[in-house]
GUDREN-756989 format. One line per 5 residues: their letters; for each residue x, y, z of N, C-alpha, C, CB. Coordinates in steps of 0.001 Angstrom, whole numbers, plus 524288, in hexadecimal, padded with zeros to 5 digits. Glycine has a CB too. Example, Ala and Ser with C-alpha at 12.3 -4.5 7.8 and 13.67 -1.06 7.14 Angstrom:
! residues 2
AS	83386,7E9C6,81E78,8300C,7EE6C,81E78,83390,7F31C,81E78,82C2C,7EE87,82356 ~ 83232,7F736,81BA8,83566,7FBDC,81BE4,83264,8001E,81EBE,83704,7FDAA,8165D
***
This chain:
! residues 94
MEALI	80333,7FB55,80000,80000,80000,80000,80362,804F0,80000,7FC5A,7FFFC,804B6 ~ 807BB,804B1,802BC,80B3D,80938,802C9,80D5E,80A5C,7FD57,80FC5,8084F,80699 ~ 80E53,80634,7FA5E,81051,806FF,7F50D,80C5F,809F6,7F1C0,8119D,801BB,7F278 ~ 80751,808B0,7F257,8034B,80B74,7EF60,802F0,81128,7F0FE,7FE02,808D0,7F018 ~ 80363,8122A,7F60E,80317,81790,7F7F0,807B4,81AB8,7F5E3,802F7,817B9,7FDF7
NLSSQ	80C56,81867,7F5F7,810F3,81B26,7F3FC,8108F,81C28,7EE21,815E2,81804,7F52C ~ 80E9C,81846,7EB39,80E1C,818FC,7E592,809D7,81CEA,7E437,80CF6,813C4,7E2F0 ~ 8058A,81CD7,7E727,80148,82075,7E5F4,802D4,8261D,7E6F3,7FC7A,81F1A,7E928 ~ 80697,826FA,7EA60,80855,82C59,7EB44,80B7C,82E6C,7E6A3,80B9B,82CA8,7F041 ~ 80D30,82AFC,7E316,81039,82CA0,7DE8A,80CD6,82E19,7D9D9,813EE,82856,7DCFE
IQFSL	807BF,82D00,7DA1A,8044A,82E19,7D5AF,80373,833F8,7D53B,7FEFC,82B3B,7D64F ~ 803E4,835F4,7D076,80338,83B86,7CF77,7FE50,83C56,7CC31,80818,83DD9,7CCAC ~ 7FB49,8403C,7CD93,7F66C,84156,7CAD4,7F6AD,84696,7C7FF,7F1D6,84149,7CEA7 ~ 7FB0C,847AD,7C599,7FB99,84CA3,7C2D4,7FAA0,84BD4,7BD00,80116,84F02,7C3C2 ~ 7F7D7,84F83,7BAB5,7F6C2,84F6D,7B51F,7F905,85459,7B2AD,7F0C8,84F00,7B409
TASQV	7FAB8,853E6,7ADD9,7FC9B,85885,7AB17,7F7F5,85BAA,7A914,80049,856F8,7A685 ~ 7F8F8,86074,7A795,7F4C7,863D7,7A5A2,7F266,861A5,7A0A0,7F6DB,86964,7A4A9 ~ 7F59E,85F54,79D42,7F384,85D35,7985E,7EFE8,85894,79967,7F7FB,85B8C,794B9 ~ 7F11C,85568,79D56,7EDB5,85103,79E97,7E877,852E5,7A0B5,7F059,84D67,7A28C ~ 7E87C,856F6,7A3D7,7E39A,8592A,7A5D5,7E073,85B8C,7A160,7E4B5,85D51,7AA13
IISLG	7E30D,85E48,79DD2,7E058,860A4,79959,7DDEF,85C6E,795E5,7E421,8640B,79621 ~ 7E0BF,85829,794FC,7DEA7,853EB,791C2,7D9E0,8517A,79456,7E2D9,84FB9,790CC ~ 7DA26,85065,7996C,7D5B1,84DF3,79C06,7D103,851A4,79C31,7D72F,84C44,7A192 ~ 7D1EA,856B9,79CD9,7CD99,85A76,79C9E,7CB7F,85AF7,79710,7CF5C,85FD1,79EA5 ~ 7CEE9,85A70,7932E,7CD2A,85A83,78DBF,7C9B1,855DA,78C76,7D1D7,85A99,78A1B
ILAAA	7CB10,85153,78E8E,7C7BF,84CB0,78DD8,7C264,84DAF,79033,7CA48,847C9,7905D ~ 7C257,84FF6,794D9,7BD71,8511E,79783,7BA38,85520,79479,7BE84,8531C,79D0A ~ 7BCBC,85926,7926C,7B9F6,85D28,78F6A,7B7CE,85AF6,78A50,7BD96,861C3,78E44 ~ 7BADC,857B5,787AC,7B8FF,8555A,782CC,7B455,851CC,783CD,7BD65,85243,78024 ~ 7B47E,84EF9,78818,7B014,84B97,7896B,7AB3D,84ECF,78AB3,7B179,8480A,78E09
YLTGR	7ABFF,8532C,78D5D,7A78E,8568E,78E99,7A520,858D0,789A2,7A944,85AFF,79241 ~ 7A862,85A74,78603,7A666,85CC6,7812F,7A39E,858D1,77DBD,7AAD2,85F40,77E2C ~ 7A536,853E7,77E09,7A2B0,84FE3,77AD8,79E38,84D28,77DAF,7A6AB,84BE2,77924 ~ 79D24,84EAA,7827E,798D9,84C58,7856D,79A27,84739,78808,7945C,84B8F,781F3 ~ 79F06,845F4,78887,7A0BC,84114,78B03,7A3C6,8424F,79001,7A425,83DC9,78734
LKIGI	7A163,84537,7938C,7A426,84703,79834,7A5B3,8427A,79BBA,7A0C9,84ADC,79B3A ~ 7A24D,83E98,79C33,7A386,83A29,79F95,7A861,83743,79DA6,79ED9,83667,79FDD ~ 7A8B6,8366C,798A1,7AD4D,833E6,79658,7B217,8375F,796EF,7AC5B,8329E,7908B ~ 7B16D,83C6F,79649,7B5C6,8400E,796D1,7B807,8402A,79C45,7B416,8456A,79551 ~ 7B4A0,83FCF,7A02F,7B684,83FB1,7A596,7B9DD,83ADD,7A673,7B1E8,83FC7,7A97F
FASLA	7B802,83663,7A4B4,7BB09,83191,7A565,7C019,831AF,7A245,7B7C7,82CD4,7A3C9 ~ 7BFE9,833B3,79D81,7C4A9,833F2,79A53,7C89C,837BD,79CA5,7C356,8358F,794B8 ~ 7C6B6,83C13,79EBB,7CA31,83FE1,7A12A,7CCC0,83D9A,7A60B,7C72F,844DF,7A28D ~ 7C9A4,83B0A,7A951,7CBD2,8388B,7ADFD,7CF7D,83416,7AC90,7C771,83684,7B17F ~ 7CE2E,8313E,7A86A,7D19A,82CF5,7A6C1,7D6D5,82F06,7A4D3,7CEF9,829B8,7A275
SIGYW	7D6C8,8336E,7A206,7DBC0,8359D,7A031,7DF0F,83783,7A4C1,7DAC9,83A1C,79C5A ~ 7DC9B,839F3,7A89F,7DF86,83BA7,7AD41,7E1A6,836F3,7B030,7DC09,83EF7,7B0E4 ~ 7DE63,832EC,7B0CF,7E02E,82E2D,7B36E,7E4A2,82B8A,7B091,7DBBC,82A65,7B406 ~ 7E45D,82B88,7AB65,7E898,8292C,7A85A,7EDAA,82C23,7A91A,7E72D,82900,7A290 ~ 7ED6F,83155,7A907,7F23B,83463,7A9AF,7F482,833B1,7AF23,7F12C,83A2E,7A8A5
IYNAN	7F128,8335E,7B31E,7F31F,8327B,7B86D,7F58B,82D12,7B8C4,7EEB1,83314,7BC87 ~ 7F2F7,82925,7B66C,7F530,823E3,7B672,7FA5F,823BB,7B382,7F159,81FFE,7B408 ~ 7FA96,8263D,7AF01,7FF4C,8262F,7ABD1,803DB,828C5,7AEA9,7FE4D,828EE,7A69D ~ 802C9,82CED,7B19F,806EE,82F9B,7B480,808D9,82C62,7B91C,80504,834E5,7B667 ~ 80590,828F8,7BB24,806DB,82601,7BFD6,80702,82021,7BED2,802F1,82731,7C41E
ETVLI	807F9,81E99,7B9FE,80799,81916,7B887,80B40,8159D,7BBB4,808C7,81873,7B2C8 ~ 8101B,81722,7BC56,813D1,813C6,7BF23,81250,8133B,7C4D9,8195E,815F2,7BEB1 ~ 81070,8177F,7C739,80ED7,81736,7CCB7,80A16,813B0,7CD4A,80DA4,81CB6,7CEE4 ~ 80651,8142A,7C9B1,8019C,810F4,7CA0A,802CD,80B34,7C919,7FD8A,812D7,7C623 ~ 80675,80A16,7C595,807F0,804A2,7C4B0,80A9B,8026C,7C982,80B8E,80426,7BFE4
QMAAA	80DE5,80589,7CC19,8105C,803C5,7D0F1,80C4E,802DF,7D52F,8146B,807BD,7D2CC ~ 80858,80644,7D561,8042D,8058A,7D93B,80127,80088,7D820,80072,80A43,7D93B ~ 8001C,7FF81,7D32A,7FD4C,7FABE,7D1C6,8008B,7F5EC,7D308,7FBD6,7FACA,7CBF9 ~ 805AD,7F653,7D250,8090D,7F1F0,7D3A6,80949,7F12A,7D988,80E8A,7F2C7,7D178 ~ 808E4,7F56F,7DC76,80908,7F506,7E226,803F5,7F2CC,7E44B,80A19,7FA59,7E493
NAYAL	7FFC4,7F37B,7E167,7FAB8,7F1B4,7E358,7F75B,7F001,7DEB5,7F7F3,7F614,7E691 ~ 7F621,7EB0C,7DE70,7F301,7E907,7DA13,7ED84,7EB4E,7DA20,7F2BB,7E30E,7DA48 ~ 7EB9D,7ECE2,7DEAC,7E66E,7EF3C,7DF06,7E637,7F45A,7DBFA,7E4F0,7F02A,7E4C0 ~ 7EA76,7F750,7DC15,7EA9D,7FC3B,7D929,7EA26,7FB33,7D353,7EFB0,7FF3E,7DA56 ~ 7EC9E,7F712,7D170,7EC40,7F5B6,7CBE8,7E6AE,7F431,7CA7D,7F006,7F13D,7CA94
FTTMF	7E433,7F0FD,7CDC9,7DED0,7EF69,7CCD0,7DB32,7F422,7CCD3,7DD07,7EB6D,7D0E7 ~ 7DBEA,7F79D,7D098,7D89D,7FC40,7D0F4,7D941,7FFB8,7CC2D,7D9E2,7FF54,7D5E4 ~ 7DE0D,80068,7CA6F,7DF07,8039A,7C5D0,7DC63,80146,7C102,7E4E8,80427,7C4DD ~ 7DCC7,7FC2B,7C056,7DA49,7F99C,7BBE2,7D45C,7FA09,7BC3F,7DBEF,7F3DA,7BB92 ~ 7D234,7F940,7C0ED,7CC8F,7F97A,7C19E,7CA75,7FEEC,7C07C,7CB17,7F7D4,7C723
VGLFM	7CD17,802E9,7C283,7CB56,80848,7C198,7CBB6,8099E,7BBCC,7CE98,80C2D,7C4DB ~ 7CFDE,807E7,7B936,7D062,808E2,7B3A2,7CC12,8064D,7B078,7D59F,80700,7B1BD ~ 7CADF,8016A,7B1B3,7C6A5,7FEB4,7AEF2,7C160,80134,7B015,7C688,7F8EF,7B07A ~ 7C082,802A3,7B4FF,7BB91,80514,7B679,7BACC,80A36,7B393,7BB5D,805FE,7BC61 ~ 7BEE0,80D71,7B360,7BE68,8126B,7B0A2,7BDA8,81193,7AAC3,7C340,815CF,7B1A2
GFFLI	7C02D,80D8B,7A8A2,7BF70,80C5D,7A31E,7B9DA,80ACC,7A1E3,7C31E,80814,7A176 ~ 7B7A8,80747,7A501,7B23D,805AA,7A430,7AE7B,80A30,7A525,7B0DF,80111,7A7C4 ~ 7AFB3,80D71,7A90A,7AC5C,811EA,7AA2B,7AC6A,815D0,7A5AD,7AE16,81493,7AF38 ~ 7B0F7,81685,7A34B,7B165,81A0C,79ED2,7AE47,817F6,79A31,7B728,81ACD,79D47 ~ 7AE92,812DB,79943,7AB8D,8107F,794FF,7A5B6,810F4,79614,7AD16,80AB4,79441
YAWVS	7A423,81014,79B01,79E9F,81093,79C6C,79CB7,8162B,79B91,79DC4,80EF0,7A225 ~ 79FE8,819F6,79D21,79E5F,81F6C,79C61,79E04,820C4,79697,7A241,82316,79F1B ~ 7A13B,81E46,79370,7A133,81F4E,78DCE,79C36,81D45,78B43,7A5FC,81CD0,78B35 ~ 79A7B,8189F,78CC4,795F0,81647,78A3A,790D8,81769,78D10,796AC,8107B,789CE ~ 7911E,819D4,79194,78C67,81AFE,79488,7891C,81F11,791AE,78DCB,81CE9,79A0B
PSSR	783F9,81E3B,79163,780A6,82206,78EA2,780A9,82763,7913C,77B14,81FFE,78E53 ~ 781A6,8279D,7965A,78180,82CAA,7990A,7862D,83012,797B8,7813F,82BD7,79EE1 ~ 78A3A,82DD4,79543,78EDA,830EB,793F2,78E5D,83390,78EA7,793AB,82D80,79403 ~ 78A00,832E9,78C12,78961,83525,786CD,78627,839FF,786E1,786EE,8313F,78324
***
């Protein structure tokens, strides 16, 4: 458990200005096309991807330190993927 606490203190949640502009642009484009629900998920997914990409080695070490972290990461990724597909095909999103 101490290994996870030490590794989690190394995770950085900083984004560059261009990454924030891109994610806001995705959100604005979705709003203009009437797909705000999809835009919110795509914007959050892009931010999550950039945070993961910046901290990939730390997260892999955390997953190696604890198999539960790996399972949780996979489960959350699958859940968000299915949720995004559901929001895409849901009649209320049109």
